[in-house]
N, C-alpha and C positions, 0 to 999 in steps of 0.2 A: 504493500498502499504505500509507505515511504517513499520508496522506488519512482514507481508513479509519478509521486508529485516531483519529485526532480530531476527526474527525464524531462515531465510535459516544461515545467521552469523552464531547465539548461535548452533546451530545444529551440522553447520560446524567444528565449534572448539572442538565442544566434540568430535566429529565422530576424529579428529585427535589427539586431546589429549588422546585420548583412544588405537588409534595406536602405539604402545609403538615403530615400527619400524621407526616411522616418528619420535613421539615426544623426543625420549631418545636420537639416533643417533643426529637428528638435536640440541640438548643442548649439547651434550658430545662431538660430534665432534672437535668443535672449542675452549671447554674447556680446553679438552686434550692436542690439537699442544701450546694452550697458555702454560699452565705449564711444557710440554717438552721444548719447546723454548723459550718463554719471560719467566718460573720464572726462569727457570734452568740455563738462562744466563743473569737473572738481576747483576752482576755484568758490567759487558759487556756494550757499549756504541754502537750508531748507531751517530756517530758524537758527538753532541753535546748533544745529547737525551739518555735515560738509553734506555736499548732494551724491557726492559719489558712495558714500556710508547711506544715506535715506535709499537711494535709488539701489542699491547692493540689496536691501530687501524686499523692494516694490519687486524686480524684476527676478530676485530667485525664485518669490511668489509665482509671477506670471511662468517661467520659463519651468519649473514645476507641474503647472496648470496644461500647459503645452504638449507636455510627456505623455501628462495621464488620458488628457481629452482622447488626445490619436493614437494612444493606443491602444484603448479601447470601446472608442466611439467609432474611427478608422476599421482596427484589426475586427471591432466584431461583425460589422457590418456586413466588410465583404467574407469574411469566411461562412457566414448565414448566406450568402447569395451565392455563393460555390459550393452550400451544401455539407460545407466543413463540418458543423457546429450537428447535425444531424448523423455526420460518421463517428463522431463525437459520440453521441449522443448513446450510440451502436456497442461501442465500444466497451471493455469491462474496467475502462479507465474510470476512477470518481469524478462527477459531476464539478464537484469541487476543484480539482487542478486545473481544468483549463483556463477556469477566473483566478485564481489563484498566478498562476502562470502569468498571465497579462498584471496581473498586482505586481508580482518579481520585476518585469518587465517598465512599468511605470516607477517604480520606487527606486530601481539601478540609476533609469536614464536623471531622475528628477535630481539625483545624486550625484551625478559625475555635473548634470549643468550649474548644481548650488555650486561643489567644488569648483569647475572653474573661476564662476565667476567673483571667489573668495579671491582664489588665488588673483585674477585680476583687479582685486579690487586694494588689494593691501600692498602688490607690488606697483600697478600703474596709478592706483586712485590713491594711495597713500591713508587707507583705511587701518584704524589701528582700535582693536577692543584686547581686553582680555581672553586667555582660551578659556574660560568661562563662558562668555558669552558670545564668541564664537561657535561654539559646539551648542550650545541652546538653540542659538539661531538657526543651526543649521539642521538639530535634528524636528526643530519645527515646521521648518519647511518643507523637507522631505518624509514629514507623516501627514503633510496638507494634504500627499496624491489622497490619500483615504476618499475623506468626501467627494475630490473628484471623480474618482476614479467608478463610482456612479452615480454621477452624472455621464460620464462620458460610455459606461453602460447602459444607460437608457438610450443616449444615442444611440448606439452601436444597435440596440433591441429591437429601435423603429425606423430607421434612416436605411435606404437604400443602399447599396454596396458602391452603386456611381455616383449618388448623391451625398456619402455621408463626411467625403474633407470637406466639402463645400460647407457643408451644416454645422458640420464642425470650427469651422471655423467665420461662419455666421454669429455662432455663440460666441467663439472663445476670444476673439480680438475685440468686439465691443464689447465684453464684458470687464475687457483686462481695460479698458479704456476708462469705461465709467464707475470702475471702481475701485479707482485711483493708482493702477500698477506704474502704469506711464508718465505718473507726473504726479505731482500734489495732490491729492482731493483739494487743497482748500485752492485752487486756481483757476478749477474746473467751473464751469456755469452754476451755478444756481440751482436750477431745474435736474441740472446730472446731483449736484451731493444731495438734494432728497432720493433721485434715483439709488443712490450708491447702497444702502443699508439693506434695502431689497436683492443683492448679487452675494451671492460665496463669495466673487472674488475678492471685495472690498472687507470684509470681515476676516481673510488668509490675511489680506497685504497689515491690516491692520492688528492681529499678532503678532505677524516678524514685526512691525515699526515698534509693539511695544518692548520688546526686548531689546530693543536698542535705546528707550529710555525717552523716545520720541510720546508726547501727548498726541492718548488718541484719545478717540470719539467713543464712551462706555468705557465697560470693562474688559480685561480680559477672557476673563469667563464668559460674557454676554457672548463675545465671538467666538469661543471655542462653541457653546450651546449652539449659536445661530447656523455654526459647518456644523456639526452633528443632524439637526433638523433637516438641514439640504439633504444630508449624504442619506440620511433614513427616507426623505421623500423619494429620492432619485432610485434609491434602492427600488422601492414599493415600486414604483413604474418601471424599473425594469425586468422586474418579476414579472410584473401583468405582458411584458414585453417578449418575453422569455416563456410564458406559458402561452401564450398563441399560437408561437413557432412550433410546442409540442404537442396542440390542441391537433395544429394543422398535419402533424404527419403521421401522430398515433389515434388523431380521432377524440 
């Protein structure tokens, strides 16, 4: 049983690492954004926090979101369209192994993005923090993949194989912008500031910023509860989509 989980996770990770459209873009996109804004604007600050340090938290959240939404949203949708999920269900492999493998990919690539961002910030952005603060923010950002995995799974359970990438982009990029991950929430239009608390990306970013001791709106516990709530809601939506597919196959 344990071997089945291990082999499924290993092969899924190798598959996604070899898919350059996923592995390269997932890693390069947030790094490129951070270079354009975090490093280029390093002399500036957001309040008392250097902008290179501030954006390290929010672009870390942005990168983890992307790695997770594409792994689940696009990966599940494409494999549903190919009939691969039906083969998995008919095999003796534990059903949870398939979803766990997607989670391993999300966490691995999310951790890679965060680690590379930290290296950029420390070497070229002049970001300095105590070791415990680095580790805490790294852990919080990587753990943030969990609720977004549920969102991605919900997308993949309903989107078609050809439209899934477009659907993820339509959700991912506006959600990152409106949630204050590309630029400080305070400089967004008032209408978007009122919209932000309804987005999981906003709560994710606020948790990361709180670790930097940046003044945030609301409590960290409240933001964690909001992310858990979003995760549970979308896990329910994904369960409905998966149940619908099983009924189509087995009646």
